[in-house]
C-alpha positions as protocol buffer text, in pm:
chain_id: "A"
residue {
  index: 1
  type: ASP
  ca { x: 0 y: 0 z: 0 }
}
residue {
  index: 2
  type: PRO
  ca { x: 164 y: 326 z: -117 }
}
residue {
  index: 3
  type: LYS
  ca { x: -21 y: 521 z: 151 }
}
residue {
  index: 4
  type: PHE
  ca { x: 118 y: 300 z: 426 }
}
residue {
  index: 5
  type: THR
  ca { x: 470 y: 364 z: 302 }
}
residue {
  index: 6
  type: THR
  ca { x: 412 y: 738 z: 312 }
}
residue {
  index: 7
  type: TRP
  ca { x: 252 y: 717 z: 656 }
}
residue {
  index: 8
  type: ASP
  ca { x: 536 y: 501 z: 788 }
}
residue {
  index: 9
  type: GLU
  ca { x: 797 y: 749 z: 669 }
}
residue {
  index: 10
  type: GLU
  ca { x: 612 y: 1044 z: 823 }
}
residue {
  index: 11
  type: ASP
  ca { x: 547 y: 854 z: 1145 }
}
residue {
  index: 12
  type: SER
  ca { x: 916 y: 766 z: 1172 }
}
residue {
  index: 13
  type: MET
  ca { x: 1004 y: 1134 z: 1132 }
}
residue {
  index: 14
  type: ILE
  ca { x: 763 y: 1228 z: 1412 }
}
residue {
  index: 15
  type: MET
  ca { x: 903 y: 951 z: 1635 }
}
residue {
  index: 16
  type: ALA
  ca { x: 1255 y: 1081 z: 1578 }
}
residue {
  index: 17
  type: TRP
  ca { x: 1141 y: 1435 z: 1656 }
}
residue {
  index: 18
  type: LEU
  ca { x: 976 y: 1318 z: 1980 }
}
residue {
  index: 19
  type: TRP
  ca { x: 1283 y: 1124 z: 2092 }
}
residue {
  index: 20
  type: ASN
  ca { x: 1515 y: 1415 z: 2018 }
}
residue {
  index: 21
  type: SER
  ca { x: 1294 y: 1656 z: 2213 }
}
residue {
  index: 22
  type: MET
  ca { x: 1321 y: 1445 z: 2531 }
}
residue {
  index: 23
  type: ILE
  ca { x: 1598 y: 1407 z: 2783 }
}
residue {
  index: 24
  type: PRO
  ca { x: 1790 y: 1076 z: 2743 }
}
residue {
  index: 25
  type: GLU
  ca { x: 1648 y: 928 z: 3066 }
}
residue {
  index: 26
  type: ILE
  ca { x: 1297 y: 945 z: 2915 }
}
residue {
  index: 27
  type: SER
  ca { x: 1368 y: 881 z: 2546 }
}
residue {
  index: 28
  type: ASP
  ca { x: 1572 y: 565 z: 2621 }
}
residue {
  index: 29
  type: ALA
  ca { x: 1265 y: 403 z: 2776 }
}
residue {
  index: 30
  type: LEU
  ca { x: 1054 y: 483 z: 2468 }
}
residue {
  index: 31
  type: MET
  ca { x: 1290 y: 367 z: 2192 }
}
residue {
  index: 32
  type: PHE
  ca { x: 1118 y: 31 z: 2143 }
}
residue {
  index: 33
  type: LEU
  ca { x: 768 y: 168 z: 2083 }
}
residue {
  index: 34
  type: ASN
  ca { x: 629 y: 116 z: 1733 }
}
residue {
  index: 35
  type: SER
  ca { x: 459 y: 446 z: 1649 }
}
residue {
  index: 36
  type: ALA
  ca { x: 446 y: 814 z: 1737 }
}
residue {
  index: 37
  type: LYS
  ca { x: 98 y: 760 z: 1882 }
}
residue {
  index: 38
  type: GLU
  ca { x: 229 y: 499 z: 2125 }
}
residue {
  index: 39
  type: ILE
  ca { x: 507 y: 732 z: 2235 }
}
residue {
  index: 40
  type: TRP
  ca { x: 263 y: 1019 z: 2283 }
}
residue {
  index: 41
  type: ASN
  ca { x: 16 y: 805 z: 2481 }
}
residue {
  index: 42
  type: VAL
  ca { x: 284 y: 675 z: 2717 }
}
residue {
  index: 43
  type: VAL
  ca { x: 424 y: 1024 z: 2777 }
}
residue {
  index: 44
  type: GLU
  ca { x: 77 y: 1165 z: 2838 }
}
residue {
  index: 45
  type: GLN
  ca { x: -20 y: 890 z: 3082 }
}
residue {
  index: 46
  type: THR
  ca { x: 311 y: 892 z: 3265 }
}
residue {
  index: 47
  type: TYR
  ca { x: 396 y: 1260 z: 3293 }
}
residue {
  index: 48
  type: THR
  ca { x: 87 y: 1473 z: 3236 }
}
residue {
  index: 49
  type: LYS
  ca { x: -120 y: 1291 z: 3497 }
}
residue {
  index: 50
  type: ALA
  ca { x: 176 y: 1272 z: 3733 }
}
residue {
  index: 51
  type: LYS
  ca { x: 215 y: 1648 z: 3702 }
}
residue {
  index: 52
  type: ASP
  ca { x: -155 y: 1700 z: 3775 }
}
residue {
  index: 53
  type: VAL
  ca { x: -135 y: 1475 z: 4079 }
}
residue {
  index: 54
  type: ALA
  ca { x: 168 y: 1666 z: 4204 }
}
residue {
  index: 55
  type: GLN
  ca { x: -15 y: 1995 z: 4156 }
}
residue {
  index: 56
  type: VAL
  ca { x: -320 y: 1867 z: 4344 }
}
residue {
  index: 57
  type: TYR
  ca { x: -99 y: 1743 z: 4627 }
}
residue {
  index: 58
  type: GLU
  ca { x: 82 y: 2078 z: 4645 }
}
residue {
  index: 59
  type: VAL
  ca { x: -247 y: 2269 z: 4662 }
}
residue {
  index: 60
  type: GLU
  ca { x: -380 y: 2037 z: 4934 }
}
residue {
  index: 61
  type: VAL
  ca { x: -64 y: 2085 z: 5142 }
}
residue {
  index: 62
  type: LYS
  ca { x: -83 y: 2464 z: 5110 }
}
residue {
  index: 63
  type: THR
  ca { x: -453 y: 2463 z: 5197 }
}
residue {
  index: 64
  type: LEU
  ca { x: -405 y: 2254 z: 5510 }
}
residue {
  index: 65
  type: ALA
  ca { x: -110 y: 2470 z: 5618 }
}
residue {
  index: 66
  type: ALA
  ca { x: -299 y: 2799 z: 5573 }
}
residue {
  index: 67
  type: LYS
  ca { x: -341 y: 2997 z: 5896 }
}
residue {
  index: 68
  type: GLN
  ca { x: -491 y: 3340 z: 5956 }
}
residue {
  index: 69
  type: GLY
  ca { x: -204 y: 3478 z: 6163 }
}
residue {
  index: 70
  type: ASN
  ca { x: -175 y: 3855 z: 6114 }
}
residue {
  index: 71
  type: LYS
  ca { x: -408 y: 3859 z: 5814 }
}
residue {
  index: 72
  type: THR
  ca { x: -759 y: 4002 z: 5823 }
}
residue {
  index: 73
  type: VAL
  ca { x: -1049 y: 3761 z: 5778 }
}
residue {
  index: 74
  type: THR
  ca { x: -1092 y: 3878 z: 5417 }
}
residue {
  index: 75
  type: GLU
  ca { x: -723 y: 3831 z: 5335 }
}
residue {
  index: 76
  type: TYR
  ca { x: -722 y: 3490 z: 5499 }
}
residue {
  index: 77
  type: ALA
  ca { x: -1038 y: 3381 z: 5311 }
}
residue {
  index: 78
  type: ASN
  ca { x: -895 y: 3489 z: 4975 }
}
residue {
  index: 79
  type: GLN
  ca { x: -582 y: 3278 z: 5024 }
}
residue {
  index: 80
  type: PRO
  ca { x: -745 y: 2932 z: 4995 }
}
residue {
  index: 81
  type: LYS
  ca { x: -989 y: 3059 z: 4731 }
}
residue {
  index: 82
  type: SER
  ca { x: -707 y: 3103 z: 4481 }
}
residue {
  index: 83
  type: LEU
  ca { x: -571 y: 2760 z: 4573 }
}
residue {
  index: 84
  type: TRP
  ca { x: -910 y: 2596 z: 4527 }
}
residue {
  index: 85
  type: MET
  ca { x: -945 y: 2749 z: 4181 }
}
residue {
  index: 86
  type: GLY
  ca { x: -628 y: 2566 z: 4082 }
}
residue {
  index: 87
  type: LEU
  ca { x: -754 y: 2248 z: 4247 }
}
residue {
  index: 88
  type: ASP
  ca { x: -1082 y: 2263 z: 4054 }
}
residue {
  index: 89
  type: HIS
  ca { x: -882 y: 2304 z: 3734 }
}
residue {
  index: 90
  type: TYR
  ca { x: -681 y: 1988 z: 3791 }
}
residue {
  index: 91
  type: ARG
  ca { x: -957 y: 1781 z: 3949 }
}
residue {
  index: 92
  type: VAL
  ca { x: -1276 y: 1797 z: 3743 }
}
residue {
  index: 93
  type: ILE
  ca { x: -1581 y: 1642 z: 3908 }
}
residue {
  index: 94
  type: LYS
  ca { x: -1792 y: 1420 z: 3686 }
}
residue {
  index: 95
  type: ALA
  ca { x: -2100 y: 1236 z: 3808 }
}
residue {
  index: 96
  type: LYS
  ca { x: -2345 y: 1018 z: 3621 }
}
residue {
  index: 97
  type: PHE
  ca { x: -2651 y: 1175 z: 3783 }
}
residue {
  index: 98
  type: THR
  ca { x: -2716 y: 1541 z: 3860 }
}
residue {
  index: 99
  type: GLU
  ca { x: -2819 y: 1461 z: 4218 }
}
residue {
  index: 100
  type: ASN
  ca { x: -2486 y: 1289 z: 4282 }
}
residue {
  index: 101
  type: SER
  ca { x: -2297 y: 1584 z: 4136 }
}
residue {
  index: 102
  type: ILE
  ca { x: -2480 y: 1830 z: 4364 }
}
residue {
  index: 103
  type: LEU
  ca { x: -2422 y: 1609 z: 4668 }
}
residue {
  index: 104
  type: LEU
  ca { x: -2053 y: 1574 z: 4591 }
}
residue {
  index: 105
  type: LYS
  ca { x: -2011 y: 1949 z: 4549 }
}
residue {
  index: 106
  type: ASP
  ca { x: -2183 y: 2004 z: 4885 }
}
residue {
  index: 107
  type: TYR
  ca { x: -1934 y: 1771 z: 5051 }
}
residue {
  index: 108
  type: ILE
  ca { x: -1644 y: 1958 z: 4892 }
}
residue {
  index: 109
  type: GLU
  ca { x: -1792 y: 2290 z: 5008 }
}
residue {
  index: 110
  type: GLN
  ca { x: -1820 y: 2159 z: 5364 }
}
residue {
  index: 111
  type: ASP
  ca { x: -1459 y: 2040 z: 5359 }
}
residue {
  index: 112
  type: ARG
  ca { x: -1349 y: 2385 z: 5252 }
}
residue {
  index: 113
  type: VAL
  ca { x: -1549 y: 2545 z: 5532 }
}
residue {
  index: 114
  type: TYR
  ca { x: -1377 y: 2312 z: 5780 }
}
residue {
  index: 115
  type: ASP
  ca { x: -1034 y: 2401 z: 5639 }
}
residue {
  index: 116
  type: PHE
  ca { x: -1114 y: 2771 z: 5676 }
}
residue {
  index: 117
  type: LEU
  ca { x: -1238 y: 2733 z: 6035 }
}
residue {
  index: 118
  type: VAL
  ca { x: -933 y: 2529 z: 6138 }
}
residue {
  index: 119
  type: GLY
  ca { x: -697 y: 2811 z: 6039 }
}
residue {
  index: 120
  type: LEU
  ca { x: -887 y: 3091 z: 6215 }
}
residue {
  index: 121
  type: ASN
  ca { x: -724 y: 3267 z: 6510 }
}
residue {
  index: 122
  type: PRO
  ca { x: -831 y: 3158 z: 6864 }
}
residue {
  index: 123
  type: GLU
  ca { x: -1035 y: 3476 z: 6922 }
}
residue {
  index: 124
  type: PHE
  ca { x: -1295 y: 3338 z: 6681 }
}
residue {
  index: 125
  type: ASP
  ca { x: -1344 y: 3013 z: 6876 }
}
residue {
  index: 126
  type: GLN
  ca { x: -1697 y: 3111 z: 6976 }
}
residue {
  index: 127
  type: ASP
  ca { x: -1796 y: 3178 z: 6615 }
}
residue {
  index: 128
  type: ARG
  ca { x: -1639 y: 2847 z: 6513 }
}
residue {
  index: 129
  type: ILE
  ca { x: -1850 y: 2663 z: 6772 }
}
residue {
  index: 130
  type: GLN
  ca { x: -2163 y: 2850 z: 6664 }
}
residue {
  index: 131
  type: ILE
  ca { x: -2112 y: 2764 z: 6295 }
}
residue {
  index: 132
  type: LEU
  ca { x: -2035 y: 2398 z: 6361 }
}
residue {
  index: 133
  type: GLY
  ca { x: -2338 y: 2374 z: 6589 }
}
residue {
  index: 134
  type: LYS
  ca { x: -2579 y: 2460 z: 6309 }
}
residue {
  index: 135
  type: ARG
  ca { x: -2800 y: 2184 z: 6173 }
}
residue {
  index: 136
  type: LYS
  ca { x: -2666 y: 2252 z: 5822 }
}
residue {
  index: 137
  type: VAL
  ca { x: -2320 y: 2397 z: 5782 }
}
residue {
  index: 138
  type: PRO
  ca { x: -2343 y: 2727 z: 5585 }
}
residue {
  index: 139
  type: CYS
  ca { x: -2163 y: 2767 z: 5256 }
}
residue {
  index: 140
  type: PHE
  ca { x: -1812 y: 2911 z: 5251 }
}
residue {
  index: 141
  type: ASN
  ca { x: -1916 y: 3268 z: 5166 }
}
residue {
  index: 142
  type: GLU
  ca { x: -2177 y: 3274 z: 5444 }
}
residue {
  index: 143
  type: VAL
  ca { x: -1921 y: 3152 z: 5697 }
}
residue {
  index: 144
  type: VAL
  ca { x: -1676 y: 3422 z: 5590 }
}
residue {
  index: 145
  type: ALA
  ca { x: -1952 y: 3684 z: 5628 }
}
residue {
  index: 146
  type: ILE
  ca { x: -2029 y: 3563 z: 5983 }
}
residue {
  index: 147
  type: VAL
  ca { x: -1666 y: 3578 z: 6091 }
}
residue {
  index: 148
  type: ARG
  ca { x: -1611 y: 3916 z: 5923 }
}
residue {
  index: 149
  type: SER
  ca { x: -1909 y: 4056 z: 6114 }
}
residue {
  index: 150
  type: GLU
  ca { x: -1752 y: 3943 z: 6441 }
}
residue {
  index: 151
  type: GLU
  ca { x: -1419 y: 4091 z: 6333 }
}
residue {
  index: 152
  type: SER
  ca { x: -1585 y: 4430 z: 6269 }
}
residue {
  index: 153
  type: ARG
  ca { x: -1763 y: 4415 z: 6606 }
}
residue {
  index: 154
  type: ARG
  ca { x: -1436 y: 4344 z: 6785 }
}
residue {
  index: 155
  type: SER
  ca { x: -1262 y: 4625 z: 6599 }
}
residue {
  index: 156
  type: LEU
  ca { x: -1528 y: 4877 z: 6704 }
}
residue {
  index: 157
  type: LYS
  ca { x: -1510 y: 4752 z: 7062 }
}
residue {
  index: 158
  type: LEU
  ca { x: -1135 y: 4810 z: 7068 }
}
residue {
  index: 159
  type: GLU
  ca { x: -1164 y: 5157 z: 6913 }
}
residue {
  index: 160
  type: ARG
  ca { x: -1428 y: 5282 z: 7161 }
}
residue {
  index: 161
  type: PRO
  ca { x: -1206 y: 5272 z: 7475 }
}
residue {
  index: 162
  type: ALA
  ca { x: -930 y: 5447 z: 7282 }
}
residue {
  index: 163
  type: VAL
  ca { x: -1169 y: 5730 z: 7188 }
}
residue {
  index: 164
  type: GLU
  ca { x: -1300 y: 5749 z: 7545 }
}
residue {
  index: 165
  type: ASN
  ca { x: -947 y: 5763 z: 7686 }
}
residue {
  index: 166
  type: SER
  ca { x: -859 y: 6043 z: 7444 }
}
residue {
  index: 167
  type: ALA
  ca { x: -1167 y: 6234 z: 7556 }
}
residue {
  index: 168
  type: MET
  ca { x: -1075 y: 6186 z: 7924 }
}
residue {
  index: 169
  type: VAL
  ca { x: -722 y: 6309 z: 7859 }
}
residue {
  index: 170
  type: ALA
  ca { x: -856 y: 6614 z: 7677 }
}
residue {
  index: 171
  type: TYR
  ca { x: -1103 y: 6675 z: 7962 }
}
residue {
  index: 172
  type: HIS
  ca { x: -834 y: 6654 z: 8231 }
}
residue {
  index: 173
  type: ASN
  ca { x: -600 y: 6869 z: 8026 }
}
residue {
  index: 174
  type: GLY
  ca { x: -880 y: 7122 z: 7996 }
}
residue {
  index: 175
  type: ASP
  ca { x: -929 y: 7120 z: 8374 }
}
residue {
  index: 176
  type: GLN
  ca { x: -558 y: 7175 z: 8426 }
}
residue {
  index: 177
  type: THR
  ca { x: -558 y: 7461 z: 8179 }
}
residue {
  index: 178
  type: LEU
  ca { x: -851 y: 7629 z: 8353 }
}
residue {
  index: 179
  type: ALA
  ca { x: -679 y: 7581 z: 8690 }
}
residue {
  index: 180
  type: MET
  ca { x: -360 y: 7740 z: 8559 }
}
residue {
  index: 181
  type: ILE
  ca { x: -554 y: 8038 z: 8424 }
}
residue {
  index: 182
  type: ALA
  ca { x: -734 y: 8080 z: 8756 }
}
residue {
  index: 183
  type: GLU
  ca { x: -406 y: 8058 z: 8947 }
}
residue {
  index: 184
  type: GLN
  ca { x: -249 y: 8318 z: 8721 }
}
residue {
  index: 185
  type: LYS
  ca { x: -542 y: 8546 z: 8770 }
}
residue {
  index: 186
  type: LYS
  ca { x: -528 y: 8489 z: 9143 }
}
residue {
  index: 187
  type: GLY
  ca { x: -155 y: 8544 z: 9165 }
}
residue {
  index: 188
  type: GLY
  ca { x: -164 y: 8835 z: 8926 }
}
residue {
  index: 189
  type: SER
  ca { x: -448 y: 9024 z: 9090 }
}
residue {
  index: 190
  type: ALA
  ca { x: -354 y: 9370 z: 9207 }
}
residue {
  index: 191
  type: ASN
  ca { x: -257 y: 9409 z: 9572 }
}
residue {
  index: 192
  type: VAL
  ca { x: -342 y: 9759 z: 9676 }
}
residue {
  index: 193
  type: GLU
  ca { x: -174 y: 9907 z: 9981 }
}
residue {
  index: 194
  type: LYS
  ca { x: -113 y: 10246 z: 10128 }
}
residue {
  index: 195
  type: LYS
  ca { x: 208 y: 10414 z: 10027 }
}
residue {
  index: 196
  type: GLY
  ca { x: 277 y: 10757 z: 10159 }
}
residue {
  index: 197
  type: ASP
  ca { x: -40 y: 10956 z: 10166 }
}
residue {
  index: 198
  type: GLY
  ca { x: -206 y: 10782 z: 9871 }
}
residue {
  index: 199
  type: LEU
  ca { x: -294 y: 10444 z: 9724 }
}
residue {
  index: 200
  type: TRP
  ca { x: -14 y: 10247 z: 9562 }
}
residue {
  index: 201
  type: CYS
  ca { x: -54 y: 9937 z: 9340 }
}
residue {
  index: 202
  type: THR
  ca { x: 222 y: 9686 z: 9412 }
}
residue {
  index: 203
  type: TYR
  ca { x: 146 y: 9494 z: 9091 }
}
residue {
  index: 204
  type: CYS
  ca { x: 148 y: 9781 z: 8841 }
}
residue {
  index: 205
  type: ASN
  ca { x: 381 y: 9993 z: 9052 }
}
residue {
  index: 206
  type: LYS
  ca { x: 168 y: 10298 z: 8991 }
}
residue {
  index: 207
  type: PRO
  ca { x: 8 y: 10540 z: 9234 }
}
residue {
  index: 208
  type: ARG
  ca { x: -364 y: 10545 z: 9291 }
}
residue {
  index: 209
  type: HIS
  ca { x: -422 y: 10251 z: 9059 }
}
residue {
  index: 210
  type: THR
  ca { x: -639 y: 9953 z: 9117 }
}
């Protein structure tokens, strides 16, 4: 078959190109394959999937290691979100029935809520208990909203004493200022005494002056 001869020549060229594009450690193991398609399939199965698995593992490790620390609730929530986007890219969920797909996604959502709650700072322990005590665990965005609300409440609570302390300082400083003015007025008031045959002001040092 003339077509087979042409195909065989072209396939051999592609095989040579594939081998030459690989490092020797990989190409040596593929030298005995019979076609370019076989080479491509083995490479795809061996290295593409392995890379995806490695990426998934790396994302999982980073997600489990994520802690709030000095970050705000919003900053901390955005950190795993970007990781999960990569995870969803590498791990596509396929289910035969729609109900199964929805159920599986709900389980994944719950796992992500748990990961988020685990990394929260200790001051949100009460919110963590409240969320986990619900009959149905809220979705990730709802949980973030609950914790952010508590964060805002705590922030306002911390700011209020600072404002009150500033007001007290200003009030006391005002009292001290008024006292100083009164003392100056008291100390600077004219003492009038007799000098010679007339009145003499010891403050202004002038005669007949009050």
